[in-house]
C-alpha positions in Angstrom: 61.6 161.3 54.4 61.5 157.8 53.1 65.0 157.1 54.3 65.6 154.6 57.0 67.1 155.8 60.2 69.3 153.2 61.9 70.9 153.2 65.3 73.9 151.2 66.3 75.3 150.0 69.6 78.2 152.2 68.6 81.0 149.9 69.5 83.3 147.6 67.7 82.9 143.9 68.4 84.1 142.8 71.8 85.1 146.4 72.8 82.4 146.7 75.5 79.3 148.7 75.9 79.4 152.5 75.4 77.2 154.6 77.6 78.6 158.1 76.6 79.3 159.5 73.2 82.8 160.3 74.3 83.5 156.6 74.9 82.6 155.6 71.4 85.8 155.0 69.3 86.6 157.9 67.0 86.7 155.5 64.0 83.1 154.6 64.7 82.0 158.2 65.2 83.8 159.3 62.0 81.8 156.9 59.9 78.5 158.4 61.0 76.7 160.9 58.8 75.1 162.5 61.9 76.0 162.2 65.6 73.6 163.3 68.3 74.6 163.3 72.0 71.7 162.9 74.4 73.9 162.2 77.3 74.3 158.9 79.2 72.1 156.1 78.1 69.1 155.2 80.2 70.5 151.9 81.4 74.2 152.7 81.8 76.0 150.6 84.4 79.3 151.5 86.2 80.7 148.1 85.5 79.9 148.3 81.8 77.3 145.5 81.7 75.5 145.2 78.4 72.2 143.7 77.4 71.0 140.3 78.6 70.6 137.4 76.2 68.3 134.5 76.9 68.0 131.7 74.4 64.6 130.7 73.2 62.8 128.4 73.6 65.1 126.9 76.3 65.3 130.1 78.4 68.9 129.3 79.0 70.9 132.5 79.9 73.6 133.3 77.3 74.7 136.6 78.8 73.7 138.2 82.1 73.4 141.9 81.5 72.2 145.0 83.3 68.5 144.1 83.6 69.0 140.3 83.9 67.2 139.8 87.3 64.3 142.0 86.3 63.9 140.2 82.9 64.1 136.8 84.6 61.4 137.8 87.1 59.1 138.9 84.3 59.6 135.7 82.4 59.0 133.6 85.5 55.7 135.5 86.2 54.5 135.2 82.6 55.7 131.7 81.7 56.3 130.0 85.0 60.0 129.3 84.4 62.8 131.4 85.8 65.8 131.5 83.5 68.1 131.8 86.5 67.2 128.2 87.3 67.9 126.9 83.7 71.3 125.4 83.1 
């Protein structure tokens, strides 16, 4: 108790998204004090797509990830601007 618990994306920079513990580099796993394998991540994607990044306040897409279209639709509904139309 009283100790922060942190999670990592569990990959080295520019090495792609990891959706299974077995895909995480041994060097990364070896640095962890505790490793828990709960199976595939909820939003795993066969093509290895990662998270979406949309710049604020411009709403310009920086990276189109696994939930990009869903996120854009929600932003369009809430704010009236669809990031897919922003260049």
